[in-house]
N, C-alpha and C positions, 0 to 999 in steps of 0.2 A: 288223918292227913300226915304224910311223911314229913319229917323234919328237914328243913333246908340245911345244907352243909357247904363249906367252902371248897371250891375247886380252882385249879389254875389251868390255863390253856395257852398254847402258842401256835401261831400260824406257821406252817412249814412252807418254805419258799424255795423255788428253783431259780438260781441266778446263773444263767448260762455263761455270761461274761461278767465276772466279778468286778472287773475294772470299770464297767459301765454303770454298775449299781442298779440295773434294771432287773425286775424279778416278776415271777408269776406265782401266785398262791396255788400250791398243789396239795396241801394237806393241813390237818389240824391234829395236834397232840394234846391230850387232856389228862390231868392227874387229879385224883381226889383221895386224899389221905384216909378219910373216914371209911370209905368203901374199899380201900386198897385197890384202887382202880388206876391203871395207866394204859392208855390205848392211843393209837395213832391210825388215822385213815387218810388215804390219799387217792388222787386221780390225776393222771397227766393228760392234759388236753394237747394233743399233738399239734393242732393248728396254732394255738397260742405260742407254744414252745418254738415252733418253726418260724413264727413271725419275728422272734427275737434272735434266733440262731438257726438258720436253715440247715446247717451241716452238723448239728448236734447228734450224738449217738444216744438214741432213746433207750437202747438196751442198757447202757451204762447208768442212765438216770433211774431206770426201773430197778436195777440192782442196788443202787444206793438207797433208794426209798424203801425197798423191801428190807434191807438190813436195818435201817432206822426203825421200821415198824416192828421187826422181830425183837430188836433190843428193847424197845419201849414195852412190848408185851411180856418181856422176860422169858422168852422161849429158851429152853435148856440148851439147845444146840446152836444158839446165836452168839456164843463166845463169852469172854470174861465180863464184858460190859453188861450183858443181859443178866448176869448173876448178881449184879449189885442190888442193894436194897432199892425198892420202888422209888423212893424219893431221890436217891443218888442217880438212878437211871434217868429220871425226868430232868434233873438239874444238868447232867452231863449232856443230854440230847439238846437241851434248849440253851446251852451256853453260847455266848457270842463267838462267832468264828467267821473266817473269810474263805469260804469254800463254795462249791457248786450248790450244796443243799444247806440252807440257813434257816433259822427260826426268828420270828419276831420276838419282842420282849414278852415275858410271861404276863398274862392278865388274870386277875382273880374274878371270881363270881360266886354266886350261890345257886345250888341246884338241889333237886330232890332225887334225880335219876341221872347219874353221870353218862350213861349210854345214850339216853335221849338228848341230853345237852350236847354231847359230842356230835350227834347226827345233825342237830339244829345248827350248830356252829359251822359244820362242814358245808351244809347246804347254803348258808348265808355268806360264808367267806371264800369258798372255793368254787362251787358250782355256778 
């Protein structure tokens, strides 16, 4: 039986109007040091987004989320942030900020398979 190990995750939120503090969960970022795993998955539900902000530019949102994902995954062509150590990338991405794309606080847990845990969290918290 595989050994359980610590992971951290944060819910990625879209906040179309920061001043209103209303948000929609659009993704999950998960980091597991033992497995050198950092991954983010997302899905933008257009109907939910338009209910909070009918005139939002969905292409802009998609570009921001795609950049977030590429940095999290450490893709070589995703800029200087993606070149950071895996822990630094996760900490930078999940840092508190007041922007269109924000993250919840990081939450710890135990898992045997970070990929399966990410899928489970995404299904439970976003879909």
